[in-house]
N, C-alpha and C positions, 0 to 999 in steps of 0.2 A: 597374619597381622603385618601391616606395612610399617616399615621403620624409617621411611623417608617422607618428606613433605616439601612443597615448593617454597614455603617461607618458614623461617624459624618461628616456633610457637612462643619462645621466650625472647621477647624483644629487648635489644641491647640498651635502649634508652632508659630502662628502669632497673638495671642490674643492682646498683648500690642500694636502692630503696625498695627493692622487690620483697614482697611477702609470699612470693611463689603462688600467685593467684591462679596460674595456669597449671598447677600441679594436678588438679582434678582431671584435666584433659589428658595429661601424661599418664596418670594412674589408670584412667578408664581404658586407654589404648593398650596398656600392659596387662589388664585383668586376665584375659584368656591364657596368656603365657604364665602369669604368676600362679594361676590355679593349677596348671600342669606341673609347675615346679614344686608346689606344695605337696602334690601327690607323690612326687619323687622323693621329697624330703621325708615324708611319713614312712615310705617304704624303707628308706635307709635307717630311720629311727628304729623300726621293727627289727631290722637285721642287727643293729647295735644292741638292742635289748636282749635278743636271743643269744648274744655272745657272753652276756654277764654270767649265767650259771656255769657255762663252760670255763670261763676265766676263773671263777671261784674254785672250780674243781682242780684246775692246774695249780692254783696257789696252795690248796690243801695238800695235794699230792707232793708238791715241791717242799713244803714245810715238813711233812712227814719224813721225806727222804733225808732232810738235813738233821732231823732229830734222831731218827732210828738207824740211819746208815751214814755215818760220818765220811765214809770213803766215797759216797756219791754226792758230796756237797755241791760239786759243780753242776751235776744234773738237777739237783734241787733248786739251785739259783736260776738255772735256765727255765725251769718249769714255772717258777714264780714270776719271772720276767714276762714269759708268754701270757700268763694269766692276767697280769696287770695291763699288758698291751691289749688283750681282748676286751677288758672292761673299760679302759679309758680312751682307747683309740677311737676317733670318730672318722667316719668316711665322708668328711665334709669337703675335701679338696675338689672332688669331681662335681659335687653339687654346686660349690661356689663358682667353679669354672662355667657351668651351664647357666647359673644365675647371672653372672657377669656378661656373658656373651649376649644374652637376651635383653637384660634390663639396661646395662650401661651402653650397649650399642644403640638401643632405642633412645636413651636420654641424650647422648651426644648428637644423634641425628636430629632430634627435636630442638635442641639448642641451636644448632646450625648444621644444615645438610652437608656443608663442606668439611665437617669434622668426622674423623673415623676413629674407631676404637678397636684395639686388638689385645686380648688378654695375654697371649703368649709372647708378644713382641715388646721390646723396650728400647731405650736409648743405648746404642752400642758403647762398649767400654772405651773405644777409641775417642769418642766424643767426651766422655767423662774425664779421661786422662788429659786430653788436649785442653780442657777448660783451665787446668792448672790451679783449681781452687783447693785441691787436696794434694799436698806435696809428697806424701808417702807413696811408695810403690804398691799398687793394688794387685794382690795375688789371687783373690777370689772375688768375683763380680757377678751380680745377678740383677736383672732388670726385667720388669713385666708391666702389664696394664698401661700400654701406650695409647695416648690420645694425641692425634696429630691432624694437621690440615690447616685451612685458612679460617681465621676468626677476626671479624672486623677488617678484613683485607690484609691481615698480618699472618705470616707463616708461623705456626706455633707447634711445639711438641713437648709433651711432658709425660713422665712415667715414674713408677716406683723404682728406686735404686738401692742396692745394698752393696757396699764396698768394704772389703776386709784386707788388712795387711798382715802378712805372716813373715816373721824374720827368717833369715836363711838358716838359723840354728834351730828351727822348728819350735820357737817359743810359743807362748799363748797368743792365739789370733786376736788382733785388735780391730774392732769395727770402726773404720774411719768415717763412714757416713751411712746413715739409714734414713731414707725419706724420699722426697720427690725432686727430680732434676727437671727444671723448666727452661726451655730454649725458645726465644722469639727473635724474629728478624726485625731490626730497627732501621733498615734501609739507609744506613749511613756507614759506608766503609771508611775505616780509619786504619792507619798503619800502627797506631798505638794499641797497647793492651792496658786496660785499667781494671783494677780489682778493688772490691770493697769487702772488708771484714769487720766483724764486731769490734767496737772499741772496748777493750778490756779495762780501760782506766789506768793503764800502766804506762809509765814513761821510760821503761827499761828497753833500750834499743834491741837487746838480744831477743827479748820476747817478741817484739814486733817483727824482727828480721826472720824469725822462724816461720812466719806465715807468708812472708813476701816471696812471690815467684821470682825466679832468677831474672836479673836484668831490670828489675823495677826499683823505684825509690818512693819513699813515703812523701805524700803531698799534703801540705797544710791547707785545710778548707776554712774559709772565713765564717761560713754559716754555722753558728753555735749549735742549733738544734740538730743539724746533720752530723757535725763532728763529734757530738756526744754519743752518737750511735755507731758511727762508722769510722774506720781507719781506711785511707785511700792510698793505694800503691799504683804506680803507672810507669810505663816506659817513656812517656812524653807528657810532661805536665801541661803543655799548651793544649794538646788535644784532650786531655782529661778535663780541663776547665771548659772546653768546647762541648763535651758530652754532658758534664754535670752542671747544667744550667740551673739557676735558682728554681725554676719550675720542676725540673727533674728531681732535684734534691728534696723539694717539698713533698713530692709524691712518694719518693723512696722512704722518707720519714713516716709518712702515713701508712705505707705498706708494712714497715717494720712494726709499728704500733698495732696494726690489725692482726698480724700473724703471731707476734710474740714468740718468735723463734730466732735462733742464731743463724740468720740468713747470710750466705756467702754469695757475692755477685761478681760477675765478670762482664766487661764490655770488650769483645774481641772478635775479629773476623766478621764484622757486620752483624753480630748477634748480641742479644742480652741473654746471659746465662745465670741461672740461680740454682743454688742448692738449699733446699728448705727441709730441715729435719722434721720427721714425722714418724710416729710409732707404727702406723699402718696406713694403707691407702686403698680405697675402694674394696673393702673386705666385708661382704655381707655375712651376717652371723647365722650359723647353722641352727642355733637355738631359737631363732625367731621364725615365726610363721612367714612363709614366702610371700604371702599376700599383704604383709604389714606395710601400710602406707608410710609410716614414719621412717622405715628403713629406706624406702625409695627416696624420700625427701632428703635423708641424710646423705645418700650417695649423690644426689643432685647438687646439694650444697658443697660437697667435697670437690666436685668437678668445677663448680662456679668459683670456688676459692682461688683456683689457679687461672681460669679464664678471665676473671675480673682483673688480674694483673695487667692485661692488655689495656684496659680502660683506665686502671688506677695510675699506671705510668704514662698513660695517654699516648701510647705508641702509634695509634692510628692517625693522630694529628701531627706527628713528627715534631714535637716541641723541642726535641734535643738539638735540632738544627738552628734554633734561634739563640743567638748569642745574647 
């Protein structure tokens, strides 16, 4: 099965109005691979079912130990734990990895041949830390499902990210971010760093300053629809106004309304950086038939949710450079 094509099947001119009329072509191209994946899923389901009676046996054995032999309580607990693990543990990680490598690799290539997908790769922690969108020190970091390359002539990269902060006193780990980190080149280098955070509706300077990266100050924006959604902090208010043109602000408002999440945004080092909370990203369900067309469509829509940002912010037309 070929995973490349000379021209994108999904043409950019109709992204926002698309009903994914080309999905049939995508689905047909994937059919041979999807059928093989379904056979693999069925084999793993059989293995899972074969573990159930064994797991029940461990639970019965462990319960008996705890009742009739109090001195072997720890052994009984261990046996029950093993039994539950055998019953409820699914071997879906390997299946999901195979599914992603085949299906998502094909989808990204069909959207645009210049896009690449890697299940194991992600945006490095150094990029996440350097964004300064999360002030806490990140002690545990995981990133995977990287999509990167050129889209509409713009360099883009986005992946799933999970960032956790642990105190030095070994307190309860705090998840500082879980979702997708999106990075795009906007071809306009500025020395300033400008950050956008959700407007919490508070006028308490302490609360606002807790989110402000070091060296930045809050900027008042005259656009009411924009300022209702975002608080702006920058190292240079002149350059911030240069970046946040009326056209850019209008598009960011539209993006916020579409995604309905607490988006954090940074304009720095010539890049647009976004942290978009999300419970999961590009996760096929082990419980669904691998040939399920709806699942393929859901994954396609997830990818387009982020690629559409390029057109939604109108990065390819460089509207940010118009004062």
